[in-house]
Residue, then its C-alpha position, 0 to 999 in steps of 0.5 A: m023280839r031280840p034274843f038275850k045275848a050273853a058274851l063270854i069274854e074270858i081268855t083263860e082255861p077252863a072258861t075257854s073250853v066250853p062244855p057242849w051242855v053249856t051251849h045247848a042249855l043256853e041256846s035251847e032257852e033262846v040265849d044268843f051265846l057268844v064265846r070270844g076272848c077279849r083282851t082290849r077295848a077294840d075286842l070289847a067293841a067288836y064282840a061284846s058291844d051289843a051283849d045284854l050280859v058280859w061274862v068273865w072269870g078272871n079276865s080284868v079287861l072290863r076294869t082296864a077298859g071301862l064299860e062305856l063300850i058295852n052300853r047295852c050291857g045290863a049285867i056282868l057275870r063274874s064266875g066265882s066269888g071275887t069281883d076285884n077284876v070288875p069295876v063294881d062302882e062304875a057298874t052300879q052308877r050305870n045300873v048294871l048288875v054285878v052277879n057272881t057265883p060264890g056258891a060254886v066255890a064256897q065249900e072248897v074255900s071254906d075247907h081250905a081255910i080250915a085246912l090252913l088253920l089246922s096245918i098250923v095248929r096241929q103242925t102237920c106241914a112242919q112235922d111232915q117236912l121234918m119226917h121227910s128230912g129224916v128227923y123223928e122228934f117231938r118238938r114241944e115248943k112248936n105245939r102252941w095251940h089248941l082248938a076246943g075253947s079257942t076263939l075264931g074271928l071271921i072278917g066278912f060273913g058271906h057264903i064262905a065264912q058262914l060255912v067256916a063258922q058252921k064247920m068250926v063250931a063242931f070243933g068247940v070253937r067260939i066264933l066272932v064275926h065282923d061284917p057291917l053289911v050283915s045283920e046281928k040277928h043273922i050272925r047270931s042265927r049262925s051260932a056266931e057273935p057280932v063284934d066290932f073290928q078292933s074287938l075281933m082282932a084283939s079277942s081272937d086266937f085265930v083270924s080268918v079273912h073273908c071280905p072282898l077286896t075293895p078300896d076300903t079293905r085294901h091293907l085292912i090288915n096292916r101294922e096297926t091292926i096286926a098290933l091288936m092281935k094276940p102274940h100266939a094268934i094265927l092269920i088265915n087269908t083265902s080271900r084276896g092278897p092285897i087285903v093284907d099288907e104283906a110287908a107288915l105281916v112278914a115283919a110281925l111273923r119274923e119278930k114273933r109278934i103273932g104266932g103264924a099265918g096260913l095264906d092262899v093269896f098274895e099281894e103279887e101273884p104268882l108269889p115271887p121266888g124271893s118272897l120272905l114268906r117262903r123262908l118263914e117257918n111259921v107260915v103255910i102257903t098255897p098257890h091260890i088253889a082254895g077254890f079247886s077240887d074235882a068238882f070245881p069245873e062243873s060247879f062253876w059252869q052250873y052256877s054260872v049257867e043258872s045265873v044266865l038263865a035266871l036273867a034271860n028269863g026275867y028273874w033275879p039271879r042267886a047272888v048279886v053284888n050290887p042289889q041296890v041298882r035299878p035293873r035295866w029289865s023287869l026282874r021277878r024274885r024267886q026262891w033259890p035254888i031253882h030245882l027245875d033249873i038244876e034238873f034242866v042243866t042235868r038233862h043237857k049234861l046227860s044228853d051230851r054224855q049219851a051223844a058221846g056214848q053213841a059216837r063211841g059206839a059208832s066208832l067201835d062198829e066201824a072198827a069192827g066192820 
């Protein structure tokens, strides 16, 4: 029987520096694992045409080149949560599963969304800048918000948004949710209230964007929808930049039609030096770092390896973007997380560390001799 082939075609770090335990874990399960960066259609044809699974991080070559060159592919793995660099519609038409790993960054991104909100509500960034410039002054006019009793609206209710809701409830904040793909029962089970989009925009003191970027959500936040917001409302976006019409947002912020914004993502990245967002006092901006922490690399690899192993062994992975497709393989359902897989991954990481320790010991022995 032909072994299951997984082709990692990423072109950026840290995906191009594969930890040894990842290779060991996959190959010990008889996965034919190829690592080769692909930038063009010719690269795809040469290295990934016979892959059962094609694995990317931020590489957009599949969107630009299309999927006809990888006709053996039954699944695309996108490490992370966003899939705007993957042709999801084309994959669905071809019955190709699109798998992602939102759990790998969910804690970090939810923390960052809350941090952006808190930095505006409590004015920590603004006051820090004043203090560093030599100003020690209580500026009452800047303190326009409070948390307890306020309302937070979440657009989208996936892994990250659910963690935001869980954490913000502890602040005494009312949570509203708009997500047509999530049942009202599930939303209510997370101490949140399901509402329509217009009601969320009009009723929320704070609005946080957590939906994926699709043709339907591009510029979902625009001049008309911003006009629904309260004059003191704060917009937070840690999802994807083009969900927000940046020109409309800048106009609303400059004209004080909303209170402020906390942004980790932008329509153009890197954010141009001349962007007006850099000059506005009522904006806190960070350079698309919401998913990063000291645990980020290992978490990304672990969730990704679990997904590859699930598919290679005939199981549905933890997260599938298009679960309506009919997979090219017969897949069994399984309750996640699979603790055996986590133990398996840990075992391979430990073996790598032991090998590294033995190598260091041998070097020391040689030096001593």
